[in-house]
N, C-alpha and C positions, 0 to 999 in steps of 0.2 A: 704298531703302537696304537693304543686306544685313543679315541677322540675325547676331548674335554668338552662335552656337550653341556648345555644349560639345563638346569632343573625346571620343572613346571612352574614352581613359585617365582623363579627368576624371570621366566617368560611372561607370566601374568603381571609381574611388577613393571616390566618394560612396556607391556601393552597398556596398562592402566595409566602410567605416567605421561603418555602422549595421547590419552583419550582415544586409543584404538586407531589412530591415524598413522600413515606412513611418515617417517621422520624426514624423508627427502623434502626439502622446502619447495621444490618445483613439482612435487606430486601431491602429498598430503591426502592420499586416497583413504577412505574409510575401509578398514580391513575386516569388519564383521558385519553380518546381516542375518535376518531371520530366515529359517527354512521350515516350511510347513507350519503346523499349528504351534509347536513348542520348541523345535530345534533351532540351531543357528549354524552358520558356516563361517569359517575364519580363513582368510587368504593372506594373513600376515605371517611374518617370519621373524623370529628372534635371531638376527644375524650376528655373526662374530665380527667384531672390529679387527681383532688379530685372530688369524685362523686357529681352529681347534686342534690341528695336527700339523706336523712338519710338511712343507711343500705347498701348503694352502696359501691363499692370498693374504698378504700382510702378516705372515707368521712371525712371531717375536720369540726367539728361543729363550730370552732372559726371563720371560714370564713364568711364574709358577702355575701348576695345574689349577690351584684354587683361584688365582687371578684370572686365568684364561676362561674359566667357566663362571666367573663372578659377574655381578651386575655392572661393574665398570667396563666390561668388555662386550656388552650386548647393546644392539641398536635395533629398534622395532621398524621393520620395513614391509612394504607389500612384496609379493613374490617377484614381480617384475623388477623392482628396484634392487632387491637382494641379489638377483641374477646379474644385473648390470654391474654392480660394484665388485662382484667377484670375478667377472670376466675381464674387467679392465682395472685391476688394482692400482696401476700407476696413475690413472686419472682420479681415483678415489682413495687417497692415502688415509691412514688412521686419523690424522689431524682433521681432515674434512669431515669424516664420519662422526667424530666426537663433537665437532661444532654443530652438525645437524642435530645430534641428540640433545645437546644443550638448548638449541633454539626451539626444537619441537616441544620440549618440556616447558620452556618459558611461554610459548604460545598457548599451550594447553592450559596453563595457569591463568593467562590473561583472558582466555575465552570461557573459562569456567563460569557457569551461571548466566552467560550472555547468549542472546539469540544470534544464531549464525545466519549469514545471507542465504536467501533462497533464489530460485530461478527468476522470480519477479524482480528481485533486487538487481540481479545482473542485467536483466532487460532494461530496467529503468536507468541504470548507470550507463549502459551503452547508448540508450536513447538520448540521455543528457549530453553525453560526449559528442553526439552527432547533431545536437541542437534541435532534437525532436521532442515535442511535448507529448507526454503520456498521461494516462489516468493516474492521478495522485502526484503528478509532477508539478512543482511550483517554479515558474520562471525565475523567481528571485532566490531560488535555493542556494546558488553559488554565492550570491551577495550576502545571504543570511549567514553562511558559514564564515565568510570573511568578517562580517560585522560582529559575530559572536566572539571571534578571536580578538578583534580589536577591543571590544568592551571588556573582555577578560583581562587583557594586558593593561589597558588604561586603568582598570580598577586596582591593579597591583600598585601603581604609582601614578596618581592623577596629575603629577607635574609634567607628564610626557604625553605627546600625541603619538598615535600609532597608526600606520597603514600597512596593508599587506598586499602581496601580488604573487601569482603563481604562473610561471611561463617557462617552457622548455624543460620541464621536469625540476625546476629550481624554485624554492620558496624564498621570497624576499620580504623581510619585515623592516619597515622604515620607522625609526624612533626619533622624534624631534622634541626639544625642550620648550615648554610653554613659558618657563621662567629660568632664571639662573639656577643651575643645579650643581652642587659640588659632589664629586665622587672621586674615588681613587682606583687605580688599576695596578695590580701587582702582576708582573710579567716574569715568567720563568726564563731560565737561561736559554732554552731551546728557541724561544721566539724573540729574545731581547733585541738582537741586531735588526731584525726586520721591522719591529715596532719603532725602534729609534729612528731609522731612516724614513719610515712612513709618516710618523708624527711630525718630523722635521719638515718634510715636503708639504704636508697638509697645513701646518701652522705658518711656515715661512712663505710658501709659494702658493697657497690656496688650492692645492691639488687634492683630488680624491686619493684615499689610501685604503686599500683592501688588505687587512691584516689577519693572520691566523689566530685561532683561539686556543692553541695548544699551550698548556701551562699558564693560562691567563685567569686571574681572579678579579672580579669587580666588587667594590665596596662603596656603599652610599645610596644604593637603590636596589630593591628586590627585583625590579623588572629585568635587570641584567642577569641575576641569578636564574630567573625563570627562562630567559632566552638561551642562556649559555648551557645550563645544566639540564633543564627539562626538555627544551626543544632541540638540544644537541646540534646547535648551529656550527658550521665548519669555519666561518670567517665573519669578520665585521668590517664594514666599509665606512670610513669617516668621510662625510661629504660637507665641505665648507658651504656657507650660505652663498647662494648664487642669484644673479639677476639676469633676466633675459636681455640680450643685446643683439644688434644687427650690424654686420660687417659688410661694407660695400667695397668691392674691388674695382678700381678705376684705372683706365688707360686713355687719357684725353686724346691721344693722337689716333685712336682707332674708333670706328663706328660699330656698334654703339659704345659710348664712353664707359658705361657701367657694364662690366662683364657679368657679374654675378652678385646677388644679394644673399648673404649667408646668415642664417639664424644660429645663435649659440648662447652660451652662458658666460657671464663675467663673474669671476671669483677673486677674492682679495685675501692675501696673507700679510704677515708682518713686514715682509721685505719685497713683495712682488704682487702685482695685479695681473691676472691672466684672462684671456678670452680663448675659448675653444668652441669650434663649431664645424659643421660639415656642409658642403655644398655640392652642386652638380649631381644631385641624387646619390650622394655617398661616394662619388669618385674623388672628391677632394676634401681632405681634412686640413683645417687651418688653426694655427695656434699663435697668439700674440702674447708676449710677456713684456710688461712694463716695470722697470726697476728704477726707483729714485736714485739720483747720484748726489754726491756731496755738494754740488754746485746748484742745488735746488732745481735741477733739471731732471728729465726722465729719459732713460735709455730704453729703446724698444728693440725687441728681437722677434722676427716673424719666421714661422716655419710652415711650409706647404708640403703636404704628403699626399701622393696619389694612391688610389686604391682601386685597381682594375677589377677586383673581385665583385664590385658592385654591378659589373656588366655580365658576370658569368651566368649563362643560361637565358639572358634576355634575347628578345627578337633581333636578329642580325639585320633585318630589313628596316629596323627603326630603333637604333640604339639611343637611349635617352641621353640628353645633354651632349650629344656628340660634337656638334658644331661649336657651341660655346666653350666646350672643354678644349678643343683643338686651338681655338683662337686665344684662349687664356694661356695655354702652355707655350704657344709660339711667342706671345708677348713677353712672358716671364723669361724665356730663354734667349730673347733678343737683347743683346747688350745695349743697343741704342734706344730701346723702348723704356718708357717711364711708367712703371706700374705702382700705383699707390693705393692706400686704403683710407676709409673713413669709418670710424666706429661710433655707433649711435646707441644711446640708452633712452628709452621712452621718447624717441623721436628727436632727441637733442644730441648734437655732436659731442662725444666725450673724448675722442682722440683722433689724430690723423697722422699719416706718415707714409714712407715708401717701403715697399717690400724689398727684402734683401735677396741677393742672388742665392738661389738654392745651393745647399752644400753638395747634394748628390746629383750633379748635372748629368752624369752618364745615365743614371737610372731614369731621370726625367726625360732624357732624349729617347730612351728605349720605350717609355710610356707613350711619347708623342708618335714614335714610329708605329706602334700598335694602333694608336688612334687613327692614323692615316690609313692603315690597312683596314680598320673597321669602316671608315668612310667609303673606301673603294668597294669593299664587300657589300655595303648598303646599296651603293649605286647599281651594282651589277645584279644583286638579288631583286631589287625593285624592277629593273628592266626585264628580268626573266620571269617576274611574277612568282618568285619562289620564297619560301619561308625556311629559316634555319636558326638554331640557337647560337649565340656567341659562345665560343670556347676559348678562354684566355690561356688554357694550358696546352692547346694544340701547337705543335712545332710547325713553324712557318719558314720555309726555305726562301732564299733570296730569289731563286728562279720563279717560284710560285707567286711571290709578291710582285715581281717585275711583270709577269704575265697578267696578273690581276689588274695592275696599274694600267697596262695597255688597254685592256677591255673596258675599264672604267673611263679612260680618256675618250674612247670611241663613243661610249654611252653619253658622255657629257659634251661631245662635239669638240673635244680638245685635241684630238689627234690630227692636227693640221699644222702646216709649216709655211713660212714665207721664205723668199730667196735669202734674205739677210740672216736667217737662222741656220742656214746650211753652209758648212765650209767644205771646200773641195768639190769633186765631181762624183756623185753617186754612181754605183755600178749595179747591174742586175744580170741574172742569167735567165734566158727564155728558151724553153724546149719547143721546137716546131716540128710538126708531123708532116707538113706539106713541102718539106725541103727548104723552108724559109722563104718561099716566094713572096708571101704577103709582107713579111718583115722587110725583105730586101727592097720591095717597092716603096715602103715608107721611108727607109733610110736613103734611097736614091733621090727621093723627092726633095729632101733637104730642107723642108719647111718645119716651122714650129707647129706642133699639134698637141692634142690631148691624149695622154697615155692612161689607159684604164687597166687596172690590175685586180683580178678576183682571187680570193682565197677561200677554201672550203670551210665548213663548220669545224670548230675546234673545241677543246676542253679547257676549262679553267678550274682550279682547285680553290675552294673557300672553306676555311676551318676544317681542312682534312677531307672534304667531300667534293667529288668532281661534278661539274655542271657543263652541259653542252651550250656553246654560244653560237649564234647563226653565222653563215658565211659573210664575208666582208667584201666591199668594193672600194678601191682607192682610185682617186683621180689625181693626175699630175699634169699641170698645165701652166704655160705652154712649154714644151720640151722638144729637143731634137735628139735622135738616137744615133750613136756611132758604134759600129761593130769593132770590138777589140780582138775577139778570137772566136773560132768555131770548133766544135768537137762532135764528130759523127758517132752516133750510137746505132743500135740495131734497128730501131723503128723511128728514130727522131734525130734531130740535130740540135745541139745546145749552142746558143749564141750568147757570148758574153758581151754585154753592151755598156757603154758609158752614156749617162744621161746629161745632156747639156741643158741647163735651165736658163730661161729668159729672165730679165731683170724683174718682171712682174709675176714671177713664178709663185704658184700656190699649190698646196696639196691638201687633200681631205679624205678621210676614211670613214665609211658608213657601214652599219650593219644592214643586211637585207631585211626587208619588212617581215616581222613575225606574223604568222597566220593566227 
């Protein structure tokens, strides 16, 4: 069967409508260039969107021969891209190629008569992105761009103030009213429910509400038309007026009495006043809601939320806010503790009350357990003079945590016991290679003495990575040894011993000095 190839005029038309560039938006290579004094070369291809003959990529049997070789079925590509789309037709369906073609033609129209960037422009843009000054570069260039946009928008409607920001690939335009401005919003059915709930939360409770702009029409100011239609914004956030406020978390029975001072914002709605802030370097989110009651009183609800992600990747030998975070969680989870707050605005007390018992006790207990693990990891890493990142997603077994706790206790000098702390009679097994002569002499002596026990270097796991800890020496004093049983082995004898402790018994375990 004959192929339905394109005519030369159709190819020229496709070439000219995209200004001779490849239509792949990730390529856009120029496909023609001069050769010699008067000739030129062309590396472009008028590729078929649907194949020219059966068996080809994206072949559509329902098409007529005229349609198959018509302009609607051609896309201008460089040779490389034309090969790629035909070798992998599943990744490049006809819909994608048609979208490329439409986009390439639109871009050619937009660029017509305009200067294209050259290598110097690219260099300057890269230098600006890296904060490097270059010839012709103005340090205030970014600010000038923002100012120009602000001036343009404020000129549309002088009743509004405008500010702009660009961060993380997102553009934020903040619009505030200089005076009372009346306008209306018409909301399509697809967004009505979201807008209804968002506006109610914003007006009644003083909350921020981020709302979609699908099917939304603003009337009363052209500035919204410009932002919505021309700037193609995806959403709008309604932000109630806010005042800076400071929240002090108090626990009078604990030193220091003020756990943390949290900066935040105070907002007001028709039915509720809210404070929202973050403390402990982002580990703690606090929200207070004050609702007037029918008795001219105010009902307050406090919400504490922990956020361990604030620690992710931080230095494990020095976790920020670790100690105050643990102290605060322990006080909050202690039923006998009294944790209260004072809310201040402009240095004056605006409200005071008690924190409520957290709803998610189990989750907060898990957070506290991880914080204790982080403290023990900090102690050991500092002792070993090691550095490691905190990994909150690493699975931590009970055995690993128990082993880390023991090493941390040794580092802090806490692995020590008094007689009153030990119930029953401890036992131990000792392997003797001299037939037990030295041990038997100690036992027969029958006097209280000091027992020394040495253990070799061992490994401890911290955030999934193993570290070697030095050998330990333990001292038990004063004690008597009693033989319970013996077991002969090939090269030694195992003695099972009972340890009798004096009333003034103490034990202590130390690490051997590191070199």
